[in-house]
N, C-alpha and C positions, 0 to 999 in steps of 0.2 A: 504494500500500500504506500501511497505517497500523499502527503498533505502539503498545502501551499500557504505561504505567508508573503506579503508584500511589504517592503519597508523602504524608507528613503535613507540615503547615506550621504555623508559629507566628508570631503577630503581636506582636512585641516592644512595639509601641505601646500595647497594651491589656492587658498582663499583670497590671497592678496593680488592674484593675477589680474591685470587690466584686461577686460574683455571676457573673463571667465568668472562670472559673478557667483555670489553665494546662492542666488535664486536658481541659477542653472545647475549648480552642484546639488542643491536640495531636491531638484526635480528628477534626479537620476533614479529610476525605479529598478531596484534589484529584487529578484525573486529568491526567496529562501524556500527550499523544498526538503521534506523529510521522507526518507526512504527506509522502509522496514522490511522489504521483501527480497533481501539478498538471497541468492541461491546458496545453499549449504552443501558442501561436498566433503566427504570423509576421505582424507588422503591416505595413501598406503603407509605412511609413517605414523599414523594415528592422529595427526593434526586435523583440525577442522578449518576448511577454507570457506570464506564468505565472498561471493562474487556479486558485486553490485551492478554488473553488466556493462556499465559505461564509466569512463573516467571523467570525474568532475572535480572542481575545486570545492573542498568542503572539510568537514570534520567528522570523526567517528565518535558516536555516542556509545559509551560502554556502560551497560546497566549491570552493576554488581550488587544490587539490592538483595539478591537471594543468597549471597555468599556469607559464610561465617567469618567473624572477625579474625584477622591474621591469615586468612586463606589467600592464595596467590595464583597467578597464571602468567605466562609469557604470551605477548601479543605482537603481531607484525602487521604493518600497513604498507602497501606498495602499489606501483603502477605496472609492474612486470612480473610474469611468472617465469620460472626456470624450466628446464626440460622435464623435470620430474613432476611438474604441476603445482609446486608450492611457490610462494612469493620469493622472488630472486633476492638473495641476501647481498649480492654484489652486482647490482644491475649496470654499473658503469655510468660515466658522465654525471649528469644531474637528474637522472631518472630517479624518482623519489622512492625511498625505502626508509622505514622506521621500525625500531624494536623497542618494546616497553615491557618492563616487569611490573605487573599490577598486584597490589596488595590491598586487601579489604581492611579499611580502618572504620571511620565513621561515615564516610561519604557513600552515597548510593549510585552516583553517576560520575563518570570521568569523560572528559572530552579530549580527544587526541587528534593531531599533535598538540602539545601543551607548552612548547618552548618556541618562540619566534626565531626565524632564520635571519641572522644578522645581515646576510648578503642582500635579501630582498625586503628588508624593513629599515634600511638606513641609506644615507647618501641620496642619490637621485631617484630611488625607488618611491613609488606612490604608496602611501600608507592606507591601510584599511581602517575603517572606523572601529572603535572599541566595541561597538555593538555587534559587529560581525565576529570578533574574536580572531583566533589563529586558524588559518585554513591552509590546505595543501592539496595538490592534485593526487587522487588515488582512485583505484577501482576495487582493490582487493584488501581483505583483512584476514588474518589467520591466527587461530589460537593453537599454540604449540603444546602447552601443558595445561590440561584442564584442572580446575580447582578440585580439592578433595571432597567438597560438599557444595551443594547448590549448583546454579547454572548461570553463565554469562550470556546476556543478550546484546546483540550489536545492531545499531541502526546508523544511518548517515544523514547529516544535514549538508546540503550543497547549495551553491549560489550561482546565479547567472543573471545577466541583464534580461529585461523582458524580450521574449522571442516567440514568434508565431511559427510553431512547427509545421502548421498546415499551409503556410503561405507559399511554399515552393515544393517541388518534387521533380525527380528525374528517374527515368528507367530506360533501359535499352536491352538489346539482345546480348550485350557484352557484360557478363557478370563482374569482370574485373573493373570495368568503368563504373558500374553501379556501386561497387564496394568503395571505390575511391571517392565518389560523390558523397556517400553516406559518411565516410570518415571526415571529409572536409566540412560538411554541413555541421556535424556534431562539434568539430573543433571551433568553428566560429561561435557557436552557441556557448560552449563550455568555457572558452577563454574570455568571455565578456564579463566575468564576475566582478571586475573593478569599475565598470562603467566608462572606462577609457581603454583604448587598444594598447596593450603592453606587449613586451617581447617574450613573454613566457615567465615561468615561475622562478627561474634562476635569478633574474634581476628585477622583474616587475617595473620596467621603465618604458615609457613611450618612446619609440623611435620612428622616424619618418618612413623608412622603408617598410617596417612592419605595418604601420598605419595605412599606407597606400594599398598594399595587398589585402589587408584585413578589410578595408573599406569596400573594395571592389567585390570581394567574395561575400561580404555581408549584404550588399545591394542585390546580389543574385538570389538571395535567400529570403529577404524580409524587407519591408518598406520602413526600415528603422534607420534614420539618418543622424540621430542625435549623438551617438557615440563617435562617429567619424568627425562630426562638427566640433564636439567638445575636445577631442584629441587634437584636431587641427589648431584650435585656439591655444591649447596648452603648448603645443610644439612651436607655435609662432613666438612664444615668449620663452620657451625652454628648449632651444634647438640642440641637436647632438653634433658630433664632430665631422662625419663624412661629407665631403663637398657635394657629391651627387645628391645626398639626401636632403640638403637644403633646396635643391632644384626640384625635388619631388613635391614640394608643397604646392606648386602651381597646379600639378596634376590632381592633387587631393581637392583643391578648391574647385577645379573644373568639373570633376566627377560629382561633387556635391551639387553643383548647379545643374548639370545635365540630368541627374536622376531625380532631384527634388524640385527643381524649378525655382529654387530660392537663390537670389543673387546677393543676399546680405553679406556673406563672408567676403565675396569679391569686392563689394563696395567698401566694407569696413576696413579691409586689410590691403586695399589697392596699393597704397604708397609703400607699405612694408613688402608686399609682393614684388614691387619694382626693385627694391633693394635686394631681395632674395634671388633675383636672376643672377647675382654676382657679377653684374656688368662692371663693377668697380675693379674686378680682376682682369678686365680685358686689356690686352697689350696692343701695340701698333700693328701687329699682324692680324688683328681682328678676332683672335682667340683668347679665351680666358686661361689663366694659369695661377695656381696657388703657390708656386715656387719661383717663378721668374723674378719676382720682386717680393720683399717682405710684406706680409699682410698688415695693414694699418689697424692699430687698436681702435681708432675712432670708428672705422667701418665695422669691425666686429661688434663694437658696442651698439651700433645702429641697427644690427640685425639680432641683438640680444644674445650674442654668443658670449659665453663665459667658459673658462676651462672646464672641459668635460672629459672624464676618464683620463685625467692628467695631460690632456692635449690642449695646448694654449691657443691653437689656431686650427683652421680647417685643413683636412688632409683628403686627398683623393683615395677612393676605396676600390673601385671597379667591381669587386666581389668580396665575399667574406666566407670563411677565413682567408687571410692573405698568407703568402709564403713566409715561412719562419715564424708563424704565429706563436706567441709565448706559451700558449696552452699545448699546442700540438708539437712544439719543438722545432729546433733549427733546421731539421731535414725535411720538414713538411713543405710540400710544393704548393699548397693552397688551392683555391677553387677558381683562380683567374686565368687558367690556361696559359701560364707563364707570361702573363701580361707584363710588358716592359714599361715601367713608369719613367716619364720624361718631364721636362718643364711644361710641355703642351701635350696633354693626353686626349686621345680621341673620344673616350667614353664621357668624360665630364663635358666636353664640348658638344657631344650629341645631346646630353641633358640640357645644356645651355640653349641649344637650338630649340628644343621642345619648349622650354620655358619662355623664350621669346615669342614663339608661335602662340602660346596661350596668353601672354601679356597683350598681344595684339587683340585677341578675342576679348580679354577683360576690358581693354580700352573701348572696344565697340559696345560692349554690354553697358558700360558706365557712361557712355556718351562723351568720349575724349577724342575727337577727330585728329588732333595734332599728334597725340600718342599713337593713334592707328597708323598714321603716315610714318612716324618715327620707327615703330617696330616693324612695319612692312619692309622698310629699307634695311633695317638691321638683319632681318631674316634672310633677305636676298644676299646681302654681303656675306653673312656667316656661311651660307650654303656654299658659296664660291671659295671662301677662305678654307673652309673645312675640307672640301674636295681637293683643293690645290695642295694643302698641307699633308693630308693623310692618305690619299689614294696612291698605292704603289703602281706606277704606270706599267710595270712589267707583268703584273698579275691582275690588276683591276680590283684588288682587295684593299680593305682599310688597314692601315698600319696602326700600331698602338700609340705612337707618339711622333714627335717631330724629329727625334734623333735616333730612331731605330728603324730597321727594315722588317721587324717582326710583326706578323699579322695574327692576332689572337682571335679566338672564337668570339670573345666579348666585343672587341673593336668592330666586328662585322655584324653581329646580330643587333647590337644597340643602334648602329647606324641604320640598319634596315628597319628596325622597329620605329624609329623616329623620323623616317622619310628623308634620309641624307644620301642614299645610294642612287647614283644616276642610272637611267634606264640601260645604258650600254654596259654597265657593270653588274646588273642585278643577277643575271644567270650565273656568273662566276661566284658572286657572293653567296647565292643560295646553295650552289653545289658545295662550296667550302663549308658552310655551317652544317649541312647535312653530313659531311664527312666526319664531323666532330662528335656526333651523338649528343649526349647531355653533359657537355664539358663545362658545367657551371654549377653553382650552388642551388639550393632550394629557392632562395631569394631571387636570383637572377633568372630562374626558369620562367617567371612571370613574363619578362620582357622577351625572352627567347620564343616562348609560345605565341605571344602577340605578334612578333615578327613573322612567324610562319603563317599565321592566319592573314596577316596584312598582304601577304604575297600569294594567297590562294593555294597554300601548301597543306591543305586540310588532311590529305591522306597520311602524310608524314607526321603531322601534328598528332593525329590519333595514335600512331605508333609510339610517339614519345609519351603520350598520356597513359597508355596501357602497358608499357614495357614492364617486364618482371625482374629485371636485374637490379643490382644494388643502387643504381642511380635512377630510381623511378619511384613513383608514389605507392605502387603496390607493395614495394619492399617494406614500407612502414607498417602495412597490415600484416605482412608475413612475419615480422619480428615481434608483433603483438602490441604495437603502440595503440593507445586508446584515443589519442589526438594526433594531429600531424606533428612531425618532428622538426626540430630546428635545422637539421642537416640530413643528407641522404642516409648516413650511417655513422656510427661512432668512429670509424676509421677516418672519416673526413672531418669530424669535429669532436675530439675526445671529451669535451665538456658539454655536449649537447643536452637539451632537455626534450621531453616528450609532450610538450604542450605549447607549441609555437605556431600561432595562426598564420605566420607568413609562409608556412608550408601548405596552406589550403588554397593555393591558386587555382586548382582544378574547378572549384565551385564557379568562379567567374569565367574561366576558360570554356567550360562546358556550356554555360548559359549564354554568354555573350559572343562566343566564337564558334564552337562546334554547332550549337543550335542557332547561332547568329542573331540573337535578339538584343538590340541596343536602342537607346533613345535616339531618335532623329531630331528631336527638338526638346528644349528644356522641360523637365517634369514629365517626360514620356507622353506629351500630348500627341506626338506622332512617333512612330517606331520605324527602325530599319531592321528588316529581317532578311538575313543572308546566311542560310545554313550551309555548313560544310561537314556532313556527317561521315565522310570518308567511306570506309568499307562496312560500316554498320548497316544492318538490314532493317532495324527498327529502333526508333528513339522517340521518346515523348517527354515533354518538359512543361512545367508550370512555373512561370516567372512573375513575381509580384511587381506591380507598379502603383503609382499614386492613383491612377484611374481604375485600377482593378487588375486582375491577373490576365496574362497572355498565356494561352495554351497552344502548344504546337506539337503535332504528332506527324512523324515521317516514317514511311515504310518504302523500301525499294528492293527490287530483285532484277533479274536479267531482262525482264519485259517491261517494267514500269517503275515510275517514281511517284509516290502519292504524298500529298501534304494536306493535313487538316489544320486550319488556323482559326482560333477563336480570339477575337480582340474585344477588350472592354468597351462599353458604350462611350462614344465621344472620341475614340482614338482611330486615327488613320495610319496606314502603314505602307511603306515602300518595300516591296517583296522582290527578291532576286533568287532565282532557282538555277541550278546547274544545267548546262547543256551537255548531253551525252553524245548526241549526233545531230547534225544539222538537217538531216532528212527525216526528222521526227514525223511519225505517222499522224498523230493527233494529240490534242490537248483538251481535256475536259475540265471545265470550270463550273462547279455546282451542277454537274450533269449535262452541261451544254457543250457540244463538240465544236471547237473553234480552231482556226489556224493561228498559231502563236506568232508573235513578232520577236525578233532577236535584237539585243542591244548589248554591245561590249561582251559578247560571248556569254550572256546570261539571258534567261527569260525574265523579263522585267514587268512587274505589275504595280501601277501607281495608285495611290489613294484607296487601297482596299479597306473594307470595313466589315464589322460583324463577324460572321462565320463563313469561312471559305474552304471549299474542298476542291483540290486541284489534282488531276491525274495526268502525268506525262507518259504516254505509251511509246516505248522505244522501238 
């Protein structure tokens, strides 16, 4: 059985933040749920395992009221089981495990864990309110030594932000893809327990990269925009150290506007967003650099940067972990495909380009025609500077930086993702990134997958989504993770945790890319629907919007391709369907046989509304 309690929380650590008011904090609705129906299993070693079926942030309530004074037992809590089926005593990294010796004194109930973790309750970590107490992520509890008299009863209290489980759904003929969707959906829900997007239990700190991926995946699952908005406001005042992650704030503001239709963040933070383009780092060659000249303290102050994690100024990151990471050791090669850092790096300048493109849109939205002209020229200039500096003329590939001939996976897929690859070089860049497989971290996979779908590489993208090796999302399920992991495997990040929502990118990739449902105008008043289901034979999704849910069901075989589309009242959509052969025999729309028209190698349908059934006979 489960019971539900709703309560409001306040974060004392951030009450003084301009733009992040007490009223907003107090309006964060966190759900507290009580679970008493754990599955009990008798293990071969005589222990009793309690399986609460899903991993959540919460606390274990231990009822010892029926024990005799002085009676004792050994209790374990954890996220991971070992091969014998008991809780793993040495799970590795920051996968959570706790051991407690319980003694019956005068108390009838004990809540565990009962000692705060200094790492995630100090420094930059967001503090939980005292009313919530101490929580940790776990799925399992285990009693090793039963008391000599009486019986111990276990239940769990767990927490998450308000979440509509029924707002979204996905299923297909591929059970691997279905399982990945389920894992990612649960991860977004379960990691929302603080009311802000954080990086996982190890630190409990908001980071820009985590927030961006978390935001997109959350939007694919529920029409809940407040967590992303509050995290954005927090990070605008408390930014972290990676250069690229400052440049991600424009994307977060843009997605908030596109999905919610609310332009308040853009209007309120327009001037600060201008600074956050890091145009102040631009040099005479038109590119930005964090190392060509010293970073001015006055500029860092203007974007609210203070020393973070002992870093006094911004640093380029490309991907994480980096080579020689202090946790992984000096021999660790990192997740950046041997990216060569120079004074002028292609990845941060790709982000710079994307931020300028969005600043032009922000200027249009807020009615600043002079800024529109300014950013339009900046965009054109940077495109040329970027290609002049970073394209290797002998290969057509993007180089990592200005003083190296090395072309990494990251230099190329980021350029492709953000629209910086010239048409004459696209085929070579696409072939190159395909040759690399998933040569990036869980974080960077978001942009790699976006790049694939930007270039109509849906078949290959589906292979990347469903692959079963150690650099794929299904591997997280195979090792037993209850939420998405911080990295592909312990071998790639020895201090990883098992509750990192930046690993949940497939939620948004499946909804917005594979099924192709995106807002075409702010607030989803109109939609762009451009599915690329690859080799799937059946896929059905329900995506929530402000106007209601969009339902899309696709089936295909050797003879036909069928789409059923249900749009909410008041929404129009631009629909693009794949062309299998140009001598298509017929196309049925709502049962009427018509001769279709072809546009840009797609069957295009403008301003569709309501319920639409389309059959393409091959």
